[in-house]
C-alpha positions in Angstrom: -27.9 6.3 18.8 -25.6 3.3 18.7 -23.4 3.0 15.6 -19.7 2.2 15.5 -19.1 3.7 18.9 -21.3 1.1 20.4 -19.4 -1.6 18.5 -22.5 -2.7 16.7 -22.6 -4.4 13.3 -25.4 -2.2 11.7 -22.7 0.0 10.3 -19.7 -0.9 8.1 -16.9 1.7 7.8 -15.7 2.0 4.3 -14.1 5.5 4.5 -11.9 6.8 7.3 -9.9 9.9 6.6 -6.3 9.9 7.9 -4.5 13.2 7.5 -0.8 12.6 6.7 1.0 15.8 7.7 3.8 15.2 10.3 7.1 13.4 10.4 7.3 11.3 13.6 10.6 10.7 15.4 12.1 7.4 16.7 9.5 7.3 19.5 5.8 7.0 18.8 3.4 9.9 19.3 1.0 7.3 20.9 3.3 7.6 23.9 3.2 11.4 24.0 6.2 12.1 21.8 5.7 15.1 19.5 6.4 15.1 15.7 9.9 16.2 14.6 8.7 18.1 11.6 6.1 18.4 8.8 5.8 16.3 5.6 6.9 18.3 2.5 3.8 17.0 0.7 0.8 16.5 3.0 -1.9 14.1 1.9 -5.0 12.3 2.9 -5.5 8.5 3.1 -9.2 7.7 2.7 -8.8 4.0 3.5 -11.5 3.3 1.0 -10.1 0.2 -0.7 -11.7 -1.0 -3.9 -12.8 -4.2 -2.3 -14.6 -2.4 0.5 -16.5 -0.5 -2.2 -17.2 -3.8 -4.1 -18.6 -5.4 -1.0 -21.1 -2.6 -0.6 -22.0 -2.2 -4.3 -22.5 -5.9 -4.7 -24.6 -6.2 -1.6 -22.6 -9.0 0.0 -21.5 -9.5 3.6 -17.7 -9.4 3.1 -14.9 -9.3 0.6 -14.9 -13.1 0.3 -18.3 -13.0 -1.3 -17.4 -10.5 -4.0 -17.2 -11.5 -7.6 -13.4 -11.7 -7.6 -13.1 -14.0 -4.7 -16.2 -16.1 -4.4 -15.5 -18.2 -7.6 -12.5 -19.8 -5.8 -14.8 -20.7 -2.9 -17.2 -22.1 -5.5 -14.5 -24.4 -6.9 -13.6 -25.5 -3.4 -17.3 -26.4 -2.8 -17.2 -28.5 -5.9 -14.1 -30.4 -4.7 -15.4 -30.9 -1.2 -19.2 -31.3 -1.6 -19.6 -28.9 1.3 -21.4 -25.6 1.2 -20.0 -22.2 2.2 -22.1 -20.6 4.8 -23.3 -23.8 6.5 -20.6 -24.3 9.0 -18.3 -21.6 10.6 -15.2 -23.9 10.8 -15.6 -24.9 7.2 -16.1 -21.2 6.2 -12.8 -20.3 7.7 -11.1 -23.0 5.5 -13.0 -21.8 2.4 -11.8 -18.3 3.1 -8.2 -19.3 3.6 -8.3 -21.1 0.3 -9.8 -18.2 -1.6 -7.5 -15.6 -0.1 -4.3 -17.6 -0.3 -5.0 -18.8 -3.8 -5.3 -15.3 -5.2 -2.3 -14.0 -3.3 -0.2 -17.0 -4.3 -1.0 -16.9 -8.0 -0.3 -13.1 -8.1 3.1 -13.7 -6.3 4.1 -16.4 -8.8 2.9 -14.1 -11.6 5.4 -11.5 -10.3 8.2 -14.0 -10.5 8.3 -15.4 -6.9 8.9 -19.1 -6.5 8.4 -21.2 -3.4 11.5 -21.5 -1.2 12.8 -21.7 2.3 13.5 -18.1 3.1 12.3 -14.6 2.3 9.3 -14.1 0.0 9.7 -17.6 -1.3 9.0 -18.9 2.1 5.9 -16.7 2.5 4.6 -18.1 -0.8 5.3 -21.7 0.3 3.4 -21.2 3.5 0.4 -19.7 1.6 0.3 -22.6 -0.8 0.7 -25.3 1.9 -2.1 -23.7 4.0 -4.4 -24.0 0.9 -3.5 -27.7 0.6 -4.2 -28.5 4.2 -7.4 -26.4 4.3 -8.6 -28.5 1.4 -7.7 -31.7 3.3 -9.7 -30.5 6.3 -12.6 -30.0 3.9 -12.3 -33.7 2.9 -10.4 -33.2 -0.3 -7.5 -35.5 -0.9 -6.8 -34.9 -4.6 -4.5 -32.2 -6.0 -6.2 -28.7 -5.9 -3.7 -26.0 -6.6 -3.8 -26.0 -10.4 -7.6 -25.9 -10.4 -7.6 -23.0 -7.9 -4.9 -21.2 -9.9 -7.1 -21.5 -13.1 -10.0 -19.8 -11.3 -7.8 -17.0 -10.2 -6.5 -16.6 -13.7 -10.0 -16.4 -15.1 -11.2 -13.8 -12.5 -8.0 -11.7 -12.3 -6.7 -12.1 -15.8 -8.6 -9.1 -17.3 -6.8 -6.8 -14.9 -3.5 -8.8 -14.7 -2.9 -10.1 -18.2 0.4 -11.6 -17.2 -1.6 -14.3 -15.3 -2.9 -15.4 -18.6 0.2 -15.2 -20.7 2.4 -16.7 -17.9 -0.1 -19.3 -16.7 1.9 -22.3 -17.9 4.7 -21.4 -15.5 2.3 -20.6 -12.7 0.6 -24.0 -13.1 3.9 -25.8 -13.2 5.1 -24.1 -10.0 1.9 -24.9 -8.0 1.8 -28.5 -9.3 5.4 -29.2 -8.3 4.9 -27.6 -4.9 1.7 -29.5 -4.2 3.2 -32.8 -5.2 6.2 -32.2 -2.9 4.0 -31.3 0.1 1.4 -34.0 -0.4 4.2 -36.6 -0.3 5.1 -35.5 3.2 1.8 -34.2 4.6 0.5 -37.7 5.6 3.7 -38.8 7.3 4.2 -35.4 8.9 0.7 -35.3 10.2 1.2 -38.8 11.7 4.3 -37.5 13.6 2.3 -34.5 14.8 -0.5 -36.6 16.0 1.8 -38.9 18.0 3.5 -35.9 19.5 0.2 -34.3 20.4 -1.1 -37.5 21.9 2.1 -37.9 24.0 1.8 -34.3 25.2 -1.8 -34.8 26.3 -1.0 -38.2 27.9 1.7 -36.6 30.1 -0.8 -34.0 31.2 0.8 -31.2 29.4 -0.5 -28.7 26.9 2.7 -27.4 25.4 4.1 -29.2 22.3 7.9 -29.4 22.5 9.9 -27.0 20.3 12.0 -29.9 19.0 8.9 -31.6 17.7 7.9 -28.4 15.9 11.4 -28.1 14.5 11.3 -31.8 13.3 8.1 -31.1 11.5 9.6 -28.1 9.8 13.0 -29.6 9.0 12.0 -33.0 8.0 8.4 -32.6 6.7 8.4 -29.0 5.5 5.7 -27.9 7.9 5.8 -24.1 8.3 5.6 -23.1 12.0 2.2 -21.4 11.5 0.9 -24.7 10.2 2.1 -26.5 13.3 0.6 -23.7 15.5 -2.7 -24.1 13.7 -2.8 -27.9 14.1 -1.8 -27.6 17.8 -4.6 -25.0 18.4 -7.1 -27.4 16.9 -6.2 -29.9 19.5 -6.2 -27.4 22.4 -2.4 -27.3 22.6 0.2 -24.5 22.3 3.7 -24.8 20.9 7.1 -24.0 22.5 7.9 -21.3 19.9 10.9 -20.1 21.7 12.5 -23.6 21.7 11.6 -23.9 18.0 13.2 -20.6 17.1 16.3 -21.4 19.1 16.7 -24.6 17.0 16.0 -22.7 13.8 18.7 -20.1 14.7 21.2 -22.9 15.5 20.4 -24.4 12.1 21.0 -21.1 10.3 24.3 -20.6 12.1 25.4 -24.1 11.0 24.3 -23.3 7.4 26.3 -20.1 7.4 29.4 -21.8 8.8 29.0 -24.6 6.2 28.7 -22.0 3.4 31.8 -20.2 4.7 33.8 -23.4 4.9 32.9 -24.3 1.3 34.1 -21.0 0.1 37.5 -21.4 1.8 37.7 -25.2 1.6 39.2 -25.2 5.1 42.6 -24.8 3.4 45.6 -23.0 4.8 45.7 -19.8 2.8 48.7 -18.2 4.5 51.2 -19.0 1.6 48.6 -17.8 -0.9 48.2 -14.5 1.0 52.0 -14.0 1.0 52.1 -14.4 -2.8 49.3 -11.8 -3.1 51.1 -9.4 -0.8 54.4 -9.8 -2.7 52.8 -9.2 -6.1 50.0 -6.9 -5.0 
C-alpha cells in the first residue's frame, strides 16, 4: 500500500530503468508521434547516480548532507554562526552555497573564467549567488576562497587538477568576489528603492528597465534580481528586461562591426583589389 504512487516520502527512488531503443522524430512521442527508427546500439539508463547511492549508504536525508558536500555547509556555518537544519530559509542558502561552490570550482578547474556571456556568464551567476547567499546568512567578509579550499580538499582526491591548479582557482574567485562586493551594496540600495517605489504605487511588477540597470551597471544577473524581487513579494518585467538586453546586444554588434571597418569609404580599396585580384 502507498509508496511512490501515493506520493509519499517513505520511499526514495534511486534506480529507474529507462530503455533507450528508438530514434524520435522532430515531434515528441508524448504527443502521439511515433518513432522514426531504432537506435543502432540500444542501451539502458539506470538513473542511479553515485550521489543517490551515497545518500543511501551514508544514511543521510539528501545529497547536501553527504561527505562530499556537507563540509562546505560546515564552513558556511562557521562564517555565519547559524546552524544548518534549524531554519528552512537559511537551509536553502546553505545548500545554494554548497552546490554552487562545488560547481564553480570544478568549472574554473576546467579552464572557465567568469564573463558576460556563455559559460563564463553561468559561472559568474553561480559565484555571485554564493556571495549573496552568504550575505543573507549575515556574512559580510569575503568567502569564496575559503569555500574553494573546502571543495579542493573534498574533491581533490578525485580531481587532482583542483589541487595542482588551486592558485589559479583561488585568484579567479578572489577577483570575482572583490568586484561583486564593491557593487553589491550600491546595487542592493538601488533595488530596494525600486521595490519600495513599486509597492508604494500599488504595483507588484518591478520595471524591466530597473532590472536592466541592475544588470548593466551593477552586474546583477537577472536571476539574482528575480530572487530578490520574490523575497519582497514582487515579480519582474522579464520581457521588458530581455528587450533592453537584445537592444544592447545589437548595439554591441553594430559597434564591433564599425570598429572593423572604421566607417571608412572602402570603394577605392575594393577597386584596387578587383583590378589586381
